[in-house]
C-alpha positions in Angstrom: -57.7 11.3 8.2 -57.8 8.0 6.2 -55.1 9.2 3.8 -53.0 10.3 6.7 -53.5 7.0 8.4 -52.5 5.0 5.2 -49.4 7.1 4.8 -48.5 6.6 8.4 -49.0 2.9 8.1 -46.8 2.8 5.0 -44.0 4.7 6.7 -44.1 2.7 9.8 -44.3 -0.5 7.8 -41.2 0.4 5.9 -39.3 1.1 9.1 -40.6 -2.1 10.7 -39.5 -4.3 7.8 -36.2 -2.5 7.5 -35.5 -3.0 11.2 -36.4 -6.7 11.0 -34.0 -7.1 8.1 -31.2 -5.2 9.8 -31.6 -7.1 13.0 -31.4 -10.4 11.1 -28.3 -9.2 9.3 -26.7 -7.8 12.4 -27.3 -11.1 14.3 -25.6 -13.0 11.5 -22.5 -10.9 11.6 -22.4 -9.7 15.2 -19.8 -12.2 16.4 -17.3 -11.6 13.6 -17.8 -7.9 12.6 -19.4 -5.1 14.6 -22.2 -3.3 12.7 -21.8 0.5 12.1 -23.1 2.6 15.0 -25.6 4.5 12.8 -27.5 1.3 12.0 -28.0 0.6 15.7 -29.0 4.2 16.3 -31.6 4.1 13.5 -33.0 0.8 14.8 -33.2 2.3 18.3 -35.0 5.3 16.9 -37.4 3.1 15.0 -38.1 1.0 18.1 -38.8 4.1 20.1 -41.2 5.5 17.4 -42.9 2.1 17.1 -43.3 1.8 20.9 -44.8 5.3 21.2 -47.1 4.7 18.2 -48.4 1.4 19.7 -49.0 3.1 23.0 -50.7 6.2 21.7 -52.2 5.7 18.3 -56.0 6.2 18.2 -56.8 2.7 16.8 -55.2 -0.7 16.7 -52.9 -1.3 13.8 -52.8 -4.6 11.9 -49.3 -6.3 11.9 -50.2 -7.9 8.6 -51.0 -4.5 7.0 -47.8 -3.0 8.4 -45.7 -5.8 6.9 -47.3 -5.8 3.5 -47.2 -2.0 3.3 -43.5 -2.2 4.4 -42.7 -4.7 1.6 -44.5 -2.6 -1.0 -43.0 0.6 0.2 -39.5 -0.8 0.2 -39.7 -2.4 -3.2 -41.5 0.7 -4.6 -38.4 2.7 -3.7 -36.3 0.7 -6.2 -37.7 0.5 -9.8 -41.2 -0.1 -11.2 -40.5 -3.8 -12.1 -39.5 -4.9 -8.6 -42.7 -5.9 -7.0 -44.3 -8.1 -4.3 -47.1 -10.5 -5.1 -49.6 -12.0 -2.6 -50.5 -15.6 -3.1 -53.4 -14.9 -5.5 -51.4 -12.2 -7.3 -48.5 -14.6 -7.8 -50.7 -17.3 -9.2 -52.3 -14.7 -11.6 -48.9 -13.4 -12.7 -47.4 -16.8 -13.5 -50.2 -17.5 -16.0 -49.2 -14.7 -18.3 -46.5 -16.7 -20.2 -48.5 -19.9 -20.6 -50.8 -21.0 -23.3 -54.1 -19.3 -22.4 -56.0 -17.2 -19.9 -59.4 -15.4 -19.7 -59.7 -11.7 -20.3 -59.7 -8.9 -22.9 -56.4 -9.4 -24.6 -54.2 -6.5 -23.6 -50.7 -6.2 -22.1 -50.7 -3.3 -19.6 -48.4 -1.5 -17.2 -48.8 1.4 -14.8 -47.3 4.6 -16.0 -47.5 7.2 -13.3 -51.1 7.0 -12.0 -52.5 5.5 -15.1 -52.9 1.9 -16.2 -51.6 2.1 -19.8 -51.9 -0.3 -22.7 -48.4 -1.6 -23.7 -49.8 -3.7 -26.5 -53.1 -5.4 -27.5 -52.7 -9.2 -28.1 -53.4 -10.0 -31.7 -56.7 -11.7 -32.5 -58.3 -10.8 -29.1 -61.4 -8.7 -28.4 -59.4 -5.6 -27.5 -57.3 -5.9 -30.6 -60.3 -6.3 -32.9 -62.0 -3.2 -31.4 -59.0 -1.0 -32.0 -57.5 -0.5 -28.5 -53.9 0.4 -29.1 -50.6 1.0 -27.4 -50.6 4.1 -25.3 -54.3 4.1 -24.4 -54.9 4.9 -20.8 -57.6 2.9 -19.0 -59.2 5.2 -16.6 -62.4 3.3 -15.7 -63.7 -0.2 -15.6 -67.5 -0.6 -15.5 -67.7 3.1 -14.6 -65.4 2.8 -11.6 -62.2 4.8 -11.7 -59.0 2.8 -11.7 -56.6 5.8 -11.7 -54.0 5.3 -9.1 -54.6 1.6 -8.4 -52.0 -1.1 -9.0 -51.6 -3.1 -12.2 -52.7 -6.3 -10.4 -55.8 -4.7 -9.0 -56.8 -3.4 -12.4 -56.3 -6.9 -14.0 -58.7 -8.4 -11.4 -61.4 -5.8 -12.3 -61.0 -6.4 -16.1 -60.9 -10.2 -16.0 -64.1 -12.2 -15.5 -66.1 -15.2 -16.7 -65.8 -15.9 -20.5 -68.8 -14.4 -22.3 -69.4 -11.7 -19.7 -69.3 -8.0 -20.7 -67.1 -5.3 -19.3 -67.0 -1.6 -20.2 -63.6 0.1 -20.1 -63.1 3.8 -20.5 -60.0 4.9 -22.4 -58.2 8.3 -22.4 -56.3 8.4 -25.7 -53.6 11.0 -26.4 -54.8 13.5 -29.0 -58.5 12.9 -28.3 -60.3 15.2 -25.9 -63.2 13.1 -24.7 -62.8 9.6 -23.0 -63.9 6.6 -25.1 -66.1 3.8 -23.8 -65.4 0.3 -25.1 -68.0 -2.5 -24.4 -66.1 -5.7 -24.6 -67.1 -9.4 -24.3 -64.5 -11.3 -22.4 -63.0 -14.4 -24.1 -60.7 -17.2 -23.3 -57.4 -15.7 -24.5 -55.4 -18.3 -26.3 -52.0 -16.9 -27.0 -50.5 -18.2 -30.3 -47.0 -17.0 -30.6 -46.9 -17.2 -34.4 -50.4 -16.3 -35.4 -49.6 -15.8 -39.1 -47.0 -17.1 -41.5 -47.4 -17.2 -45.3 -45.7 -16.5 -48.6 -46.4 -13.0 -50.1 -47.1 -12.4 -53.7 -43.5 -11.4 -54.5 -42.2 -14.6 -53.1 -41.1 -13.3 -49.7 -42.1 -15.1 -46.6 -43.9 -13.4 -43.8 -43.9 -14.4 -40.1 -45.7 -12.6 -37.3 -44.4 -13.2 -33.8 -46.9 -11.8 -31.3 -45.0 -12.6 -28.1 -42.3 -15.0 -26.8 -44.0 -17.7 -24.8 -43.1 -21.3 -24.1 -44.3 -22.3 -27.6 -42.5 -19.7 -29.7 -39.4 -21.7 -30.9 -41.5 -24.7 -31.9 -44.0 -22.5 -33.8 -41.3 -20.6 -35.5 -39.5 -23.7 -36.7 -42.7 -25.1 -38.1 -43.4 -21.8 -39.9 -39.8 -21.7 -41.3 -40.0 -25.3 -42.5 -43.3 -24.7 -44.4 -42.1 -21.4 -46.0 -38.7 -22.8 -47.0 -40.3 -25.8 -48.5 -42.5 -23.4 -50.5 -39.3 -21.7 -51.8 -39.2 -18.2 -50.4 -36.6 -15.7 -51.6 -36.5 -13.6 -48.4 -38.3 -13.3 -45.1 -40.0 -10.5 -43.1 -40.3 -11.2 -39.3 -42.9 -8.8 -37.8 -42.3 -8.0 -34.1 -44.5 -4.9 -33.9 -46.5 -4.7 -30.7 -44.6 -7.7 -29.4 -44.2 -7.0 -25.6 -41.6 -9.7 -25.1 -41.8 -12.8 -22.8 -39.4 -15.6 -22.1 -35.7 -15.0 -22.5 -34.8 -18.6 -23.4 -37.3 -18.4 -26.2 -35.8 -15.2 -27.6 -32.3 -16.9 -27.5 -33.6 -20.1 -29.2 -35.3 -18.2 -31.9 -32.2 -16.1 -32.6 -30.3 -19.4 -32.7 -32.4 -20.4 -35.8 -30.7 -17.6 -37.8 -27.1 -17.2 -36.4 -26.1 -20.8 -35.7 -24.3 -22.6 -32.8 -22.2 -21.1 -30.0 -22.9 -17.4 -30.8 -23.3 -14.8 -28.0 -26.8 -13.5 -27.9 -27.1 -11.5 -24.7 -25.3 -10.8 -21.5 -27.0 -10.0 -18.2 -24.9 -7.7 -16.0 -25.9 -6.7 -12.4 -24.3 -6.0 -9.1 -24.2 -9.6 -7.9 -24.7 -11.7 -11.0 -23.4 -11.7 -14.6 -24.1 -14.2 -17.3 -23.3 -14.6 -21.0 -25.9 -16.6 -22.9 -24.9 -18.3 -26.2 -26.8 -20.2 -28.8 -26.8 -24.0 -28.2 -27.9 -25.7 -31.4 -26.6 -26.4 -34.9 -29.1 -25.0 -37.4 -29.3 -24.9 -41.2 -27.7 -21.9 -43.0 -30.2 -19.4 -44.1 -28.8 -17.2 -46.8 -31.9 -15.3 -47.9 -32.3 -11.6 -46.9 -34.2 -11.0 -43.7 -36.0 -7.9 -42.6 -37.2 -7.5 -39.0 -40.1 -5.1 -38.5 -40.4 -3.3 -35.1 -42.2 -0.3 -33.5 -42.4 1.6 -30.2 -44.4 -1.3 -28.6 -41.7 -3.9 -29.4 -40.2 -4.6 -26.0 -37.9 -6.9 -24.0 -37.4 -10.3 -25.7 -38.5 -8.9 -29.0 -35.7 -6.3 -28.7 -33.2 -9.0 -27.9 -34.3 -10.8 -31.1 -34.2 -7.7 -33.3 -31.0 -6.4 -31.9 -29.2 -9.7 -32.1 -30.0 -10.2 -35.8 -28.8 -6.6 -36.3 -25.6 -7.2 -34.3 -24.8 -10.4 -36.2 -25.7 -8.8 -39.6 -28.3 -11.4 -40.2 -31.2 -9.0 -40.6 -32.1 -5.5 -41.5 -34.2 -3.8 -38.8 -36.9 -1.4 -40.0 -39.7 0.6 -38.4 -39.5 2.8 -35.3 -37.2 2.8 -32.3 -38.3 0.1 -29.9 -39.6 0.5 -26.3 -36.4 0.0 -24.3 -37.3 -2.6 -21.7 -33.9 -4.2 -21.0 -34.0 -5.0 -17.3 -33.9 -8.5 -16.0 -36.3 -9.7 -13.3 -35.9 -12.8 -11.2 -39.1 -14.3 -9.9 -38.7 -15.7 -6.4 -41.4 -17.8 -4.6 -42.0 -17.0 -0.9 -43.0 -19.3 2.0 -46.5 -17.7 2.2 -47.3 -18.7 -1.4 -46.6 -15.3 -2.7 -43.5 -14.1 -4.5 -41.2 -11.2 -5.3 -40.0 -10.1 -8.7 -36.6 -8.4 -8.4 -34.6 -6.5 -11.0 -31.2 -8.2 -10.8 -29.4 -7.0 -14.0 -29.7 -5.3 -17.4 -29.5 -6.9 -20.9 -26.5 -6.2 -23.1 -26.6 -7.6 -26.6 -23.6 -8.8 -28.6 -22.4 -5.4 -29.7 -22.3 -4.2 -26.1 -25.5 -2.2 -26.3 -27.7 -2.0 -23.3 -31.3 -2.2 -24.3 -32.8 -0.5 -21.3 -34.2 3.1 -21.6 -33.9 4.7 -18.2 -36.7 7.3 -18.8 -39.2 4.5 -19.0 -38.6 3.6 -15.4 -38.9 7.2 -14.3 -42.2 7.5 -16.2 -43.5 4.3 -14.7 -42.7 5.6 -11.3 -44.8 8.7 -12.0 -42.1 11.3 -12.7 -43.0 14.2 -14.9 -40.5 14.3 -17.8 -40.6 17.1 -20.3 -40.2 16.8 -24.0 -36.8 18.4 -23.6 -35.8 15.7 -21.1 -36.9 13.0 -23.6 -35.2 14.7 -26.5 -31.9 15.0 -24.6 -32.0 11.3 -23.7 -32.7 10.4 -27.4 -29.7 12.5 -28.5 -27.5 10.7 -25.9 -28.7 7.4 -27.1 -27.8 8.2 -30.7 -24.4 9.4 -29.6 -23.6 6.0 -28.2 -22.1 4.2 -31.3 -21.5 0.4 -31.3 -20.5 -1.9 -34.1 -22.0 -5.1 -35.6 -19.9 -8.2 -36.4 -19.1 -6.7 -39.8 -18.4 -3.2 -38.6 -21.7 -1.5 -39.3 -22.6 1.4 -36.9 -25.5 0.8 -34.6 -26.8 2.8 -31.6 -27.7 1.8 -28.1 -28.7 2.8 -24.6 -32.5 2.9 -25.1 -34.2 0.3 -27.3 -33.1 -0.8 -30.7 -32.7 1.9 -33.4 -33.9 0.6 -36.8 -31.5 0.6 -39.8 -34.3 2.3 -41.7 -37.0 4.3 -40.0 -40.5 4.0 -41.4 -43.4 5.9 -39.8 -46.6 4.3 -38.4 -50.0 4.7 -39.9 -52.3 7.1 -38.1 -56.0 6.3 -37.9 -58.5 9.2 -38.2 -61.1 10.1 -35.6 -63.8 8.7 -37.9 -61.8 5.4 -38.3 -61.4 5.2 -34.5 -65.1 5.5 -34.0 -66.0 2.9 -36.6 -63.7 0.4 -34.9 -64.6 1.3 -31.4 -68.3 0.7 -32.0 -67.6 -2.6 -33.8 -69.3 -1.3 -36.9 -67.3 -3.4 -39.4 -67.9 -6.6 -37.5 -71.7 -6.0 -37.0 -72.2 -4.8 -40.6 -70.4 -7.9 -42.0 -72.7 -10.2 -39.9 -75.8 -8.5 -41.3 -74.5 -8.4 -44.9 -73.6 -12.1 -44.9 -77.0 -13.0 -43.6 -78.6 -11.2 -46.5 -76.2 -12.8 -49.0 -76.3 -16.4 -47.7 -72.8 -16.3 -46.4 -71.4 -16.3 -49.9 -68.3 -14.2 -50.4 -65.2 -14.7 -52.5 -61.6 -14.4 -51.2 -61.3 -11.1 -52.9 -64.7 -9.4 -52.9 -65.2 -6.1 -54.7 -66.4 -3.4 -52.4 -68.7 -1.4 -54.7 -69.9 2.2 -54.1 -73.3 0.6 -53.3 -71.7 -1.4 -50.4 -69.9 1.7 -49.2 -73.1 3.7 -49.1 -75.0 0.9 -47.4 -72.2 0.7 -44.8 -72.3 4.5 -44.2 -76.0 4.4 -43.7 -75.5 1.6 -41.2 -72.9 3.7 -39.4 -75.3 6.6 -39.2 -77.9 4.3 -37.6 -75.3 3.7 -34.8 -75.1 7.5 -34.2 -71.8 7.9 -35.9 -71.5 11.3 -37.7 -68.8 12.3 -40.2 -67.9 15.0 -42.7 -67.0 14.7 -46.3 -63.4 15.4 -45.3 -63.6 12.5 -42.8 -64.9 10.2 -45.5 -62.2 11.3 -48.0 -59.4 10.6 -45.6 -60.8 7.3 -44.4 -62.3 5.8 -47.6 -59.4 3.4 -48.3 -59.4 2.2 -44.7 -63.2 1.7 -44.8 -63.0 -0.4 -48.0 -60.2 -2.5 -46.8 -61.8 -3.1 -43.4 -65.2 -4.1 -44.9 -63.4 -6.5 -47.2 -61.3 -8.0 -44.4 -64.3 -8.5 -42.1 -66.4 -10.1 -44.7 -63.6 -12.5 -45.7 -62.9 -13.2 -42.0 -66.4 -14.5 -41.4 -66.3 -16.9 -44.3 -62.7 -17.8 -44.9 -61.0 -17.2 -41.5 -58.5 -14.9 -39.8 -55.5 -15.7 -42.0 -57.2 -14.7 -45.3 -58.6 -11.6 -43.5 -55.1 -10.7 -42.3 -53.7 -10.8 -45.7 -56.2 -8.2 -46.8 -55.6 -6.0 -43.8 -51.9 -5.8 -44.4 -52.4 -4.4 -47.9 -53.1 -1.0 -46.1 -50.2 -1.4 -43.7 -47.7 1.4 -44.7 -44.8 0.1 -42.6 -45.2 -3.5 -43.9 -45.7 -2.5 -47.5 -42.5 -0.4 -47.5 -40.6 -3.3 -45.9 -42.0 -5.6 -48.6 -40.8 -3.2 -51.3 -37.2 -3.5 -50.2 -37.1 -7.1 -51.6 -38.2 -5.8 -55.0 -35.5 -3.2 -55.0 -32.6 -5.2 -53.7 -31.4 -8.7 -54.3 -29.6 -9.4 -51.0 -28.9 -8.2 -47.5 -25.6 -6.4 -48.4 -27.5 -4.2 -50.8 -30.1 -3.4 -48.2 -27.3 -2.5 -45.7 -25.7 -0.2 -48.2 -29.1 1.5 -48.9 -29.6 2.0 -45.2 -26.2 3.7 -44.8 -27.0 6.0 -47.7 -30.3 7.0 -46.1 -28.5 7.9 -42.9 -26.0 10.1 -44.7 -28.8 11.9 -46.4 -30.6 12.6 -43.1 -27.5 14.2 -41.5 
């Protein structure tokens, strides 16, 4: 009965709100244009049903519940990004593009019935423990969150800084759910957490998301690197979930110059062409933009724009395909609505949006065949860059050169999940008076000591597990020891030495002198793959 009642409330609520909207509209136009007869008949039918329900339903129904259910039901029939926020939810939502907030450090969305990790935020508790894009959060502190809204799940996961929460993850390819015990932190979002010069003279900039500080942080990083005399640049947008459109445009501006088209938004009632606005210095060194399946929205505009203007070679994996535009509208009750008003089209004419994402987010079951067919259609849509290179569109940004991701073994997952590297490094440094060099040697004795420590935490493994994970273990121990003594930046430099995608991107600068040679190489690879 409760489920039937809720369903009935939702249906009635949708009709009630629709009737109210139609009555308002009909009153506005009644004197100049008669409304179609079927609208009046539907309103009449609704009024009749509502009257009978009020007279005969077993309990009283809350008008507030009906209206909120009606709003959610109406917006839920459109797309997964068009949503209603109560006053508290609206306040919560508007903090996500500002400097800091409390929580675990994950970007999430609801896919079907499951709250799913879109991307962990770099440097946060969730990131350090190995939570990754695609993980499904099925429980919070033992309570199931399957089927609840994104906003409700956020409320359950956030809490006082320093408090502990247990989230249970269902990870594709792993049979049993995984529990993560996480201490909440004040999440400070640094848009450019890392920028430095690599050993081969190439600059590296990591952009974790596009918030209100991105352009300023990027300009600072570029000035420092160019003063240091870089011969090329890698911009890493992997796991970047996007953010503010104006920041994406302004960062693109740094590389393509003044009065260049970056993106167009096209919808039923509004269209806009957005151009760069500033004169910037000419940057003639080769640029590689690194993306993956969790690069979304503003990061796709950035990567696709540098590709369209032939200012950067895009490498990695096909991006997420989040190319719909939402307008956030405050309401009189302190809440708000987020409405999809248009789609993004970048300079070549490509639409970034991948339609299957919306269907998945709405809970539709798509087969592998459905997804394969869509992918084939995407790669049949050919567009051209400013210099005539072929690019593909209709669902994310297709890299010029595809590079596979690294896959972590089950043993590696367990070591990170149980925070073994972190805890071992704490104990090791206590025993060694916190003395560690910038490049410590991880000896066989340290490895054996670490493995015994892992066994004491009830982690079991086979020789095959160890053989396939040894390099990862050595690198992770070294990185965590260095982090404790020398900071995150030095630890990150060690971590990326085992990053297959990044290392292959770096090698391009050792093989080719300029961007034209890289473009030619990318075209040859495409011909070989046909």
